[in-house]
PyMOL Python script that loads the backbone (N, CA, C, O; Angstrom):
from pymol import cmd

cmd.read_pdbstr("""\
ATOM      1  N   MET A   1      18.801   7.721  25.002  1.00  0.00           N
ATOM      2  CA  MET A   1      20.310   8.667  25.144  1.00  0.00           C
ATOM      3  C   MET A   1      21.354   7.971  24.926  1.00  0.00           C
ATOM      4  O   MET A   1      21.447   7.532  23.780  1.00  0.00           O
ATOM      5  N   GLY A   2      22.472   7.630  25.904  1.00  0.00           N
ATOM      6  CA  GLY A   2      23.639   6.827  25.500  1.00  0.00           C
ATOM      7  C   GLY A   2      24.285   6.828  24.079  1.00  0.00           C
ATOM      8  O   GLY A   2      24.889   5.818  23.719  1.00  0.00           O
ATOM      9  N   ARG A   3      24.189   7.891  23.270  1.00  0.00           N
ATOM     10  CA  ARG A   3      24.870   8.482  22.140  1.00  0.00           C
ATOM     11  C   ARG A   3      26.305   8.492  22.579  1.00  0.00           C
ATOM     12  O   ARG A   3      26.534   8.667  23.776  1.00  0.00           O
ATOM     13  N   ASP A   4      27.374   8.310  21.669  1.00  0.00           N
ATOM     14  CA  ASP A   4      28.380   8.904  21.970  1.00  0.00           C
ATOM     15  C   ASP A   4      28.671  10.241  21.155  1.00  0.00           C
ATOM     16  O   ASP A   4      28.480  10.093  19.948  1.00  0.00           O
ATOM     17  N   PHE A   5      29.057  11.417  21.509  1.00  0.00           N
ATOM     18  CA  PHE A   5      28.980  12.377  20.913  1.00  0.00           C
ATOM     19  C   PHE A   5      30.858  12.744  20.914  1.00  0.00           C
ATOM     20  O   PHE A   5      31.300  13.870  21.143  1.00  0.00           O
ATOM     21  N   SER A   6      31.585  11.730  20.658  1.00  0.00           N
ATOM     22  CA  SER A   6      33.275  11.883  20.478  1.00  0.00           C
ATOM     23  C   SER A   6      33.578  12.939  18.735  1.00  0.00           C
ATOM     24  O   SER A   6      34.516  13.684  18.450  1.00  0.00           O
ATOM     25  N   HIS A   7      32.415  12.571  17.958  1.00  0.00           N
ATOM     26  CA  HIS A   7      32.527  13.318  16.784  1.00  0.00           C
ATOM     27  C   HIS A   7      32.569  14.818  17.078  1.00  0.00           C
ATOM     28  O   HIS A   7      32.765  15.648  16.190  1.00  0.00           O
ATOM     29  N   ILE A   8      32.426  15.047  18.031  1.00  0.00           N
ATOM     30  CA  ILE A   8      32.279  16.698  18.093  1.00  0.00           C
ATOM     31  C   ILE A   8      33.302  17.513  18.195  1.00  0.00           C
ATOM     32  O   ILE A   8      33.671  17.612  19.365  1.00  0.00           O
ATOM     33  N   ALA A   9      33.892  18.116  17.477  1.00  0.00           N
ATOM     34  CA  ALA A   9      35.273  18.585  17.233  1.00  0.00           C
ATOM     35  C   ALA A   9      35.579  19.553  18.121  1.00  0.00           C
ATOM     36  O   ALA A   9      36.766  19.690  18.418  1.00  0.00           O
ATOM     37  N   ARG A  10      34.649  20.353  18.680  1.00  0.00           N
ATOM     38  CA  ARG A  10      35.401  21.559  20.149  1.00  0.00           C
ATOM     39  C   ARG A  10      34.771  20.576  21.254  1.00  0.00           C
ATOM     40  O   ARG A  10      33.785  19.862  21.433  1.00  0.00           O
ATOM     41  N   ARG A  11      35.972  20.991  21.887  1.00  0.00           N
ATOM     42  CA  ARG A  11      36.563  20.520  23.065  1.00  0.00           C
ATOM     43  C   ARG A  11      34.915  20.581  24.525  1.00  0.00           C
ATOM     44  O   ARG A  11      34.326  19.690  25.139  1.00  0.00           O
ATOM     45  N   CYS A  12      34.768  22.202  24.491  1.00  0.00           N
ATOM     46  CA  CYS A  12      33.949  22.811  25.211  1.00  0.00           C
ATOM     47  C   CYS A  12      32.204  22.072  25.009  1.00  0.00           C
ATOM     48  O   CYS A  12      31.505  21.563  25.885  1.00  0.00           O
ATOM     49  N   GLU A  13      31.866  22.284  23.368  1.00  0.00           N
ATOM     50  CA  GLU A  13      30.439  21.730  23.084  1.00  0.00           C
ATOM     51  C   GLU A  13      30.434  20.158  23.410  1.00  0.00           C
ATOM     52  O   GLU A  13      29.405  19.547  23.700  1.00  0.00           O
ATOM     53  N   ARG A  14      31.644  19.608  23.332  1.00  0.00           N
ATOM     54  CA  ARG A  14      31.433  17.785  23.472  1.00  0.00           C
ATOM     55  C   ARG A  14      31.504  17.958  24.622  1.00  0.00           C
ATOM     56  O   ARG A  14      30.519  17.350  25.042  1.00  0.00           O
ATOM     57  N   ALA A  15      32.169  18.522  25.735  1.00  0.00           N
ATOM     58  CA  ALA A  15      31.706  18.504  27.208  1.00  0.00           C
ATOM     59  C   ALA A  15      30.353  18.986  27.667  1.00  0.00           C
ATOM     60  O   ALA A  15      29.953  18.458  28.704  1.00  0.00           O
ATOM     61  N   VAL A  16      29.538  19.918  27.082  1.00  0.00           N
ATOM     62  CA  VAL A  16      28.338  20.425  27.389  1.00  0.00           C
ATOM     63  C   VAL A  16      27.559  19.560  26.720  1.00  0.00           C
ATOM     64  O   VAL A  16      26.479  19.480  27.305  1.00  0.00           O
ATOM     65  N   VAL A  17      27.607  18.753  25.598  1.00  0.00           N
ATOM     66  CA  VAL A  17      26.897  17.797  25.263  1.00  0.00           C
ATOM     67  C   VAL A  17      26.872  16.368  26.126  1.00  0.00           C
ATOM     68  O   VAL A  17      25.859  15.897  26.643  1.00  0.00           O
ATOM     69  N   THR A  18      28.010  15.868  26.163  1.00  0.00           N
ATOM     70  CA  THR A  18      28.100  14.869  27.190  1.00  0.00           C
ATOM     71  C   THR A  18      27.701  14.800  28.593  1.00  0.00           C
ATOM     72  O   THR A  18      27.312  13.832  29.246  1.00  0.00           O
ATOM     73  N   ALA A  19      27.931  16.413  29.035  1.00  0.00           N
ATOM     74  CA  ALA A  19      27.428  16.276  30.756  1.00  0.00           C
ATOM     75  C   ALA A  19      25.907  16.339  30.770  1.00  0.00           C
ATOM     76  O   ALA A  19      25.142  15.706  31.498  1.00  0.00           O
ATOM     77  N   TYR A  20      25.647  17.142  29.916  1.00  0.00           N
ATOM     78  CA  TYR A  20      23.604  17.158  29.595  1.00  0.00           C
ATOM     79  C   TYR A  20      23.276  15.707  29.635  1.00  0.00           C
ATOM     80  O   TYR A  20      22.529  15.180  30.458  1.00  0.00           O
ATOM     81  N   ARG A  21      23.776  15.237  28.867  1.00  0.00           N
ATOM     82  CA  ARG A  21      23.238  13.349  28.373  1.00  0.00           C
ATOM     83  C   ARG A  21      23.448  12.847  29.612  1.00  0.00           C
ATOM     84  O   ARG A  21      22.482  12.634  30.344  1.00  0.00           O
ATOM     85  N   GLU A  22      24.929  12.549  30.086  1.00  0.00           N
ATOM     86  CA  GLU A  22      24.893  11.978  31.471  1.00  0.00           C
ATOM     87  C   GLU A  22      23.958  12.532  32.776  1.00  0.00           C
ATOM     88  O   GLU A  22      23.526  11.787  33.655  1.00  0.00           O
ATOM     89  N   LEU A  23      23.742  13.968  32.716  1.00  0.00           N
ATOM     90  CA  LEU A  23      23.118  14.164  33.884  1.00  0.00           C
ATOM     91  C   LEU A  23      21.282  13.724  33.457  1.00  0.00           C
ATOM     92  O   LEU A  23      20.525  13.211  34.281  1.00  0.00           O
ATOM     93  N   ARG A  24      21.070  13.911  32.690  1.00  0.00           N
ATOM     94  CA  ARG A  24      19.668  13.523  32.252  1.00  0.00           C
ATOM     95  C   ARG A  24      19.310  12.028  32.559  1.00  0.00           C
ATOM     96  O   ARG A  24      18.250  11.567  32.983  1.00  0.00           O
ATOM     97  N   GLU A  25      20.866  11.190  32.122  1.00  0.00           N
ATOM     98  CA  GLU A  25      20.489   9.774  32.447  1.00  0.00           C
ATOM     99  C   GLU A  25      20.449   9.145  34.009  1.00  0.00           C
ATOM    100  O   GLU A  25      20.103   8.023  34.380  1.00  0.00           O
ATOM    101  N   ALA A  26      20.811  10.003  34.584  1.00  0.00           N
ATOM    102  CA  ALA A  26      21.400  10.339  36.079  1.00  0.00           C
ATOM    103  C   ALA A  26      20.244  10.532  36.933  1.00  0.00           C
ATOM    104  O   ALA A  26      20.233  10.375  38.154  1.00  0.00           O
ATOM    105  N   GLY A  27      19.120  10.940  36.085  1.00  0.00           N
ATOM    106  CA  GLY A  27      17.910  11.470  36.598  1.00  0.00           C
ATOM    107  C   GLY A  27      17.736  13.044  36.942  1.00  0.00           C
ATOM    108  O   GLY A  27      16.828  13.481  37.650  1.00  0.00           O
ATOM    109  N   SER A  28      18.845  13.903  36.272  1.00  0.00           N
ATOM    110  CA  SER A  28      18.830  15.112  36.776  1.00  0.00           C
ATOM    111  C   SER A  28      17.275  15.626  35.782  1.00  0.00           C
ATOM    112  O   SER A  28      16.805  14.893  34.911  1.00  0.00           O
ATOM    113  N   GLU A  29      16.753  16.821  36.104  1.00  0.00           N
ATOM    114  CA  GLU A  29      15.309  17.345  35.302  1.00  0.00           C
ATOM    115  C   GLU A  29      16.636  18.406  34.560  1.00  0.00           C
ATOM    116  O   GLU A  29      17.708  18.894  34.920  1.00  0.00           O
ATOM    117  N   ASP A  30      15.536  18.366  32.993  1.00  0.00           N
ATOM    118  CA  ASP A  30      15.996  19.045  32.085  1.00  0.00           C
ATOM    119  C   ASP A  30      16.573  20.352  32.553  1.00  0.00           C
ATOM    120  O   ASP A  30      17.778  20.582  32.456  1.00  0.00           O
ATOM    121  N   PHE A  31      15.543  21.380  33.162  1.00  0.00           N
ATOM    122  CA  PHE A  31      16.602  22.540  33.559  1.00  0.00           C
ATOM    123  C   PHE A  31      17.575  22.347  34.705  1.00  0.00           C
ATOM    124  O   PHE A  31      18.326  23.322  34.725  1.00  0.00           O
ATOM    125  N   SER A  32      17.760  21.796  35.318  1.00  0.00           N
ATOM    126  CA  SER A  32      18.982  21.372  36.172  1.00  0.00           C
ATOM    127  C   SER A  32      20.344  21.392  35.342  1.00  0.00           C
ATOM    128  O   SER A  32      21.345  22.109  35.344  1.00  0.00           O
ATOM    129  N   ALA A  33      19.848  20.092  34.515  1.00  0.00           N
ATOM    130  CA  ALA A  33      21.212  19.811  33.864  1.00  0.00           C
ATOM    131  C   ALA A  33      21.783  21.011  32.704  1.00  0.00           C
ATOM    132  O   ALA A  33      22.936  21.363  32.455  1.00  0.00           O
ATOM    133  N   PHE A  34      20.597  21.420  32.182  1.00  0.00           N
ATOM    134  CA  PHE A  34      20.887  23.087  31.493  1.00  0.00           C
ATOM    135  C   PHE A  34      21.653  23.779  32.090  1.00  0.00           C
ATOM    136  O   PHE A  34      22.733  24.216  31.693  1.00  0.00           O
ATOM    137  N   GLN A  35      20.861  24.011  33.652  1.00  0.00           N
ATOM    138  CA  GLN A  35      21.892  25.404  34.385  1.00  0.00           C
ATOM    139  C   GLN A  35      23.574  24.782  34.280  1.00  0.00           C
ATOM    140  O   GLN A  35      24.518  25.309  33.692  1.00  0.00           O
ATOM    141  N   ALA A  36      23.554  23.334  35.159  1.00  0.00           N
ATOM    142  CA  ALA A  36      25.091  22.604  35.382  1.00  0.00           C
ATOM    143  C   ALA A  36      25.834  22.918  33.834  1.00  0.00           C
ATOM    144  O   ALA A  36      26.843  23.621  33.787  1.00  0.00           O
ATOM    145  N   CYS A  37      25.297  22.392  32.728  1.00  0.00           N
ATOM    146  CA  CYS A  37      25.628  22.767  31.393  1.00  0.00           C
ATOM    147  C   CYS A  37      26.016  24.252  31.236  1.00  0.00           C
ATOM    148  O   CYS A  37      27.090  24.441  30.665  1.00  0.00           O
ATOM    149  N   THR A  38      25.493  25.080  31.547  1.00  0.00           N
ATOM    150  CA  THR A  38      25.620  26.490  30.949  1.00  0.00           C
ATOM    151  C   THR A  38      26.704  26.892  31.758  1.00  0.00           C
ATOM    152  O   THR A  38      27.357  27.818  31.276  1.00  0.00           O
ATOM    153  N   THR A  39      27.094  26.449  32.884  1.00  0.00           N
ATOM    154  CA  THR A  39      28.017  26.721  33.943  1.00  0.00           C
ATOM    155  C   THR A  39      29.372  26.265  33.552  1.00  0.00           C
ATOM    156  O   THR A  39      30.449  26.858  33.494  1.00  0.00           O
ATOM    157  N   LEU A  40      29.009  25.019  33.293  1.00  0.00           N
ATOM    158  CA  LEU A  40      30.561  24.315  32.213  1.00  0.00           C
ATOM    159  C   LEU A  40      30.914  24.904  31.322  1.00  0.00           C
ATOM    160  O   LEU A  40      32.121  25.106  31.191  1.00  0.00           O
ATOM    161  N   TYR A  41      30.039  25.369  30.432  1.00  0.00           N
ATOM    162  CA  TYR A  41      30.291  26.347  29.352  1.00  0.00           C
ATOM    163  C   TYR A  41      31.120  27.511  29.893  1.00  0.00           C
ATOM    164  O   TYR A  41      32.204  27.574  29.313  1.00  0.00           O
ATOM    165  N   ARG A  42      30.970  28.322  30.697  1.00  0.00           N
ATOM    166  CA  ARG A  42      31.473  29.039  31.361  1.00  0.00           C
ATOM    167  C   ARG A  42      32.645  28.700  31.956  1.00  0.00           C
ATOM    168  O   ARG A  42      33.282  29.650  32.411  1.00  0.00           O
ATOM    169  N   VAL A  43      33.069  27.714  32.071  1.00  0.00           N
ATOM    170  CA  VAL A  43      34.490  27.455  32.667  1.00  0.00           C
ATOM    171  C   VAL A  43      35.384  27.554  31.471  1.00  0.00           C
ATOM    172  O   VAL A  43      36.440  28.159  31.286  1.00  0.00           O
ATOM    173  N   HIS A  44      34.574  26.703  30.636  1.00  0.00           N
ATOM    174  CA  HIS A  44      35.355  26.617  29.331  1.00  0.00           C
ATOM    175  C   HIS A  44      35.588  28.181  28.472  1.00  0.00           C
ATOM    176  O   HIS A  44      36.557  28.356  27.734  1.00  0.00           O
ATOM    177  N   HIS A  45      34.707  29.065  28.676  1.00  0.00           N
ATOM    178  CA  HIS A  45      34.756  30.047  28.219  1.00  0.00           C
ATOM    179  C   HIS A  45      34.298  31.443  29.545  1.00  0.00           C
ATOM    180  O   HIS A  45      33.171  31.938  29.543  1.00  0.00           O
ATOM    181  N   PRO A  46      35.027  31.734  30.226  1.00  0.00           N
ATOM    182  CA  PRO A  46      34.719  33.061  31.389  1.00  0.00           C
ATOM    183  C   PRO A  46      34.163  34.088  30.727  1.00  0.00           C
ATOM    184  O   PRO A  46      33.330  34.698  31.397  1.00  0.00           O
ATOM    185  N   GLU A  47      34.396  34.602  29.315  1.00  0.00           N
ATOM    186  CA  GLU A  47      34.905  35.699  28.643  1.00  0.00           C
ATOM    187  C   GLU A  47      33.228  35.724  28.084  1.00  0.00           C
ATOM    188  O   GLU A  47      32.848  36.570  27.275  1.00  0.00           O
ATOM    189  N   ALA A  48      32.573  34.960  28.494  1.00  0.00           N
ATOM    190  CA  ALA A  48      31.251  34.560  27.691  1.00  0.00           C
ATOM    191  C   ALA A  48      29.953  34.882  28.431  1.00  0.00           C
ATOM    192  O   ALA A  48      29.668  34.081  29.321  1.00  0.00           O
ATOM    193  N   SER A  49      29.147  35.858  28.242  1.00  0.00           N
ATOM    194  CA  SER A  49      27.891  36.379  28.977  1.00  0.00           C
ATOM    195  C   SER A  49      27.028  34.790  29.348  1.00  0.00           C
ATOM    196  O   SER A  49      26.981  33.603  29.025  1.00  0.00           O
ATOM    197  N   MET A  50      26.518  35.676  30.135  1.00  0.00           N
ATOM    198  CA  MET A  50      25.311  34.204  30.578  1.00  0.00           C
ATOM    199  C   MET A  50      24.139  34.077  29.461  1.00  0.00           C
ATOM    200  O   MET A  50      23.546  33.071  29.070  1.00  0.00           O
ATOM    201  N   THR A  51      24.004  35.465  29.071  1.00  0.00           N
ATOM    202  CA  THR A  51      23.013  35.057  28.008  1.00  0.00           C
ATOM    203  C   THR A  51      23.309  34.529  26.564  1.00  0.00           C
ATOM    204  O   THR A  51      22.486  34.136  25.737  1.00  0.00           O
ATOM    205  N   GLU A  52      24.568  34.604  26.455  1.00  0.00           N
ATOM    206  CA  GLU A  52      25.860  33.540  25.287  1.00  0.00           C
ATOM    207  C   GLU A  52      25.696  32.169  25.385  1.00  0.00           C
ATOM    208  O   GLU A  52      25.349  31.423  24.469  1.00  0.00           O
ATOM    209  N   ALA A  53      25.954  31.866  26.510  1.00  0.00           N
ATOM    210  CA  ALA A  53      26.184  30.651  27.266  1.00  0.00           C
ATOM    211  C   ALA A  53      25.259  29.892  27.242  1.00  0.00           C
ATOM    212  O   ALA A  53      25.381  28.733  26.845  1.00  0.00           O
ATOM    213  N   ARG A  54      23.939  30.495  27.745  1.00  0.00           N
ATOM    214  CA  ARG A  54      22.828  29.822  27.502  1.00  0.00           C
ATOM    215  C   ARG A  54      22.266  29.782  26.384  1.00  0.00           C
ATOM    216  O   ARG A  54      21.267  29.063  26.360  1.00  0.00           O
ATOM    217  N   ARG A  55      22.571  30.360  25.307  1.00  0.00           N
ATOM    218  CA  ARG A  55      22.205  30.279  23.904  1.00  0.00           C
ATOM    219  C   ARG A  55      22.701  29.285  23.644  1.00  0.00           C
ATOM    220  O   ARG A  55      21.917  28.338  23.709  1.00  0.00           O
ATOM    221  N   LEU A  56      23.998  28.966  23.278  1.00  0.00           N
ATOM    222  CA  LEU A  56      25.156  28.024  22.809  1.00  0.00           C
ATOM    223  C   LEU A  56      25.043  27.051  23.426  1.00  0.00           C
ATOM    224  O   LEU A  56      25.577  26.080  22.889  1.00  0.00           O
ATOM    225  N   VAL A  57      24.408  26.803  24.666  1.00  0.00           N
ATOM    226  CA  VAL A  57      24.484  25.446  25.079  1.00  0.00           C
ATOM    227  C   VAL A  57      22.842  25.189  24.921  1.00  0.00           C
ATOM    228  O   VAL A  57      22.760  24.009  24.581  1.00  0.00           O
ATOM    229  N   ALA A  58      21.633  25.690  25.000  1.00  0.00           N
ATOM    230  CA  ALA A  58      20.557  25.586  24.151  1.00  0.00           C
ATOM    231  C   ALA A  58      20.677  24.717  22.568  1.00  0.00           C
ATOM    232  O   ALA A  58      20.186  23.626  22.278  1.00  0.00           O
ATOM    233  N   GLU A  59      21.392  25.515  21.831  1.00  0.00           N
ATOM    234  CA  GLU A  59      21.121  25.283  20.463  1.00  0.00           C
ATOM    235  C   GLU A  59      22.239  23.564  20.410  1.00  0.00           C
ATOM    236  O   GLU A  59      22.023  22.495  19.839  1.00  0.00           O
ATOM    237  N   TRP A  60      23.156  23.934  21.104  1.00  0.00           N
ATOM    238  CA  TRP A  60      23.902  22.200  21.145  1.00  0.00           C
ATOM    239  C   TRP A  60      22.898  21.188  21.776  1.00  0.00           C
ATOM    240  O   TRP A  60      22.679  20.263  20.993  1.00  0.00           O
ATOM    241  N   ILE A  61      22.314  21.096  22.791  1.00  0.00           N
ATOM    242  CA  ILE A  61      21.658  20.448  23.333  1.00  0.00           C
ATOM    243  C   ILE A  61      20.620  19.920  22.051  1.00  0.00           C
ATOM    244  O   ILE A  61      20.619  18.744  21.688  1.00  0.00           O
ATOM    245  N   ASP A  62      19.650  21.079  21.362  1.00  0.00           N
ATOM    246  CA  ASP A  62      18.673  20.839  20.554  1.00  0.00           C
ATOM    247  C   ASP A  62      19.408  20.055  19.452  1.00  0.00           C
ATOM    248  O   ASP A  62      19.018  18.959  19.051  1.00  0.00           O
ATOM    249  N   HIS A  63      20.343  20.601  19.056  1.00  0.00           N
ATOM    250  CA  HIS A  63      21.068  19.930  17.946  1.00  0.00           C
ATOM    251  C   HIS A  63      21.371  18.380  17.732  1.00  0.00           C
ATOM    252  O   HIS A  63      21.102  17.590  16.826  1.00  0.00           O
ATOM    253  N   HIS A  64      22.173  18.258  19.178  1.00  0.00           N
ATOM    254  CA  HIS A  64      23.189  16.922  19.448  1.00  0.00           C
ATOM    255  C   HIS A  64      22.047  16.272  20.041  1.00  0.00           C
ATOM    256  O   HIS A  64      21.459  15.437  19.353  1.00  0.00           O
ATOM    257  N   VAL A  65      21.720  16.470  20.971  1.00  0.00           N
ATOM    258  CA  VAL A  65      20.228  15.762  21.634  1.00  0.00           C
ATOM    259  C   VAL A  65      19.098  15.632  21.098  1.00  0.00           C
ATOM    260  O   VAL A  65      18.632  14.552  20.736  1.00  0.00           O
ATOM    261  N   GLY A  66      18.513  16.793  20.988  1.00  0.00           N
ATOM    262  CA  GLY A  66      16.896  16.514  20.217  1.00  0.00           C
ATOM    263  C   GLY A  66      17.185  16.262  19.245  1.00  0.00           C
ATOM    264  O   GLY A  66      16.589  15.204  19.046  1.00  0.00           O
ATOM    265  N   LYS A  67      17.919  16.568  18.098  1.00  0.00           N
ATOM    266  CA  LYS A  67      17.886  15.995  16.916  1.00  0.00           C
ATOM    267  C   LYS A  67      18.818  15.228  16.398  1.00  0.00           C
ATOM    268  O   LYS A  67      18.939  15.033  15.189  1.00  0.00           O
ATOM    269  N   ALA A  68      19.373  14.853  17.076  1.00  0.00           N
ATOM    270  CA  ALA A  68      20.631  13.619  17.127  1.00  0.00           C
ATOM    271  C   ALA A  68      21.602  13.794  15.523  1.00  0.00           C
ATOM    272  O   ALA A  68      22.053  13.084  14.625  1.00  0.00           O
ATOM    273  N   SER A  69      21.526  15.231  15.929  1.00  0.00           N
ATOM    274  CA  SER A  69      22.643  15.243  13.998  1.00  0.00           C
ATOM    275  C   SER A  69      23.931  15.378  14.636  1.00  0.00           C
ATOM    276  O   SER A  69      24.393  15.966  15.614  1.00  0.00           O
ATOM    277  N   LEU A  70      24.474  14.356  13.407  1.00  0.00           N
ATOM    278  CA  LEU A  70      26.243  14.558  13.473  1.00  0.00           C
ATOM    279  C   LEU A  70      26.711  15.218  12.636  1.00  0.00           C
ATOM    280  O   LEU A  70      27.641  14.766  11.968  1.00  0.00           O
ATOM    281  N   ALA A  71      26.159  16.622  12.392  1.00  0.00           N
ATOM    282  CA  ALA A  71      26.768  17.578  11.466  1.00  0.00           C
ATOM    283  C   ALA A  71      26.646  18.736  12.418  1.00  0.00           C
ATOM    284  O   ALA A  71      25.833  18.985  13.309  1.00  0.00           O
ATOM    285  N   PRO A  72      28.064  19.582  11.799  1.00  0.00           N
ATOM    286  CA  PRO A  72      28.787  20.740  13.059  1.00  0.00           C
ATOM    287  C   PRO A  72      27.599  21.508  13.373  1.00  0.00           C
ATOM    288  O   PRO A  72      26.705  21.941  12.646  1.00  0.00           O
ATOM    289  N   ALA A  73      27.792  21.576  14.608  1.00  0.00           N
ATOM    290  CA  ALA A  73      26.733  23.154  15.032  1.00  0.00           C
ATOM    291  C   ALA A  73      27.133  24.509  15.435  1.00  0.00           C
ATOM    292  O   ALA A  73      28.031  24.705  16.254  1.00  0.00           O
ATOM    293  N   PRO A  74      26.399  25.538  14.803  1.00  0.00           N
ATOM    294  CA  PRO A  74      27.106  26.246  15.122  1.00  0.00           C
ATOM    295  C   PRO A  74      27.792  26.427  16.969  1.00  0.00           C
ATOM    296  O   PRO A  74      27.663  25.798  18.019  1.00  0.00           O
ATOM    297  N   GLY A  75      28.577  27.742  16.480  1.00  0.00           N
ATOM    298  CA  GLY A  75      29.122  28.017  17.930  1.00  0.00           C
ATOM    299  C   GLY A  75      30.504  28.694  18.037  1.00  0.00           C
ATOM    300  O   GLY A  75      31.090  29.250  17.109  1.00  0.00           O
ATOM    301  N   CYS A  76      30.928  28.568  19.277  1.00  0.00           N
ATOM    302  CA  CYS A  76      32.050  29.448  19.494  1.00  0.00           C
ATOM    303  C   CYS A  76      33.125  29.313  18.356  1.00  0.00           C
ATOM    304  O   CYS A  76      32.856  28.608  17.384  1.00  0.00           O
ATOM    305  N   GLU A  77      34.473  30.038  18.449  1.00  0.00           N
ATOM    306  CA  GLU A  77      35.642  29.380  17.263  1.00  0.00           C
ATOM    307  C   GLU A  77      36.839  28.436  18.067  1.00  0.00           C
ATOM    308  O   GLU A  77      38.030  28.458  17.757  1.00  0.00           O
ATOM    309  N   CYS A  78      36.403  27.826  18.876  1.00  0.00           N
ATOM    310  CA  CYS A  78      37.516  27.602  19.616  1.00  0.00           C
ATOM    311  C   CYS A  78      37.945  25.986  19.216  1.00  0.00           C
ATOM    312  O   CYS A  78      37.345  25.515  18.250  1.00  0.00           O
ATOM    313  N   ASP A  79      38.970  25.094  19.920  1.00  0.00           N
ATOM    314  CA  ASP A  79      38.777  23.730  19.101  1.00  0.00           C
ATOM    315  C   ASP A  79      38.655  23.167  20.649  1.00  0.00           C
ATOM    316  O   ASP A  79      38.465  21.969  20.857  1.00  0.00           O
TER     317      ASP A  79
END
""", "prot")
cmd.dss("prot")
cmd.show_as("cartoon", "prot")
cmd.util.cbc("prot")
cmd.orient("prot")
């Protein structure tokens, strides 16, 4: 892991991906890290449903961590 995700434009997305990476590096299991990041997303977006939060967090983790893509990921419209 150990990647810098500062290229991610949306603050909520960058926070989620960075938190996931750091939790996994600290020894958290995948699902625990995912749950924590879903909660983090909902702190940034309390209006989001749990279903929406889980979908976006899963997409972002897959896009930036799983595929190591630097391209923009689909997601919310915030900054």
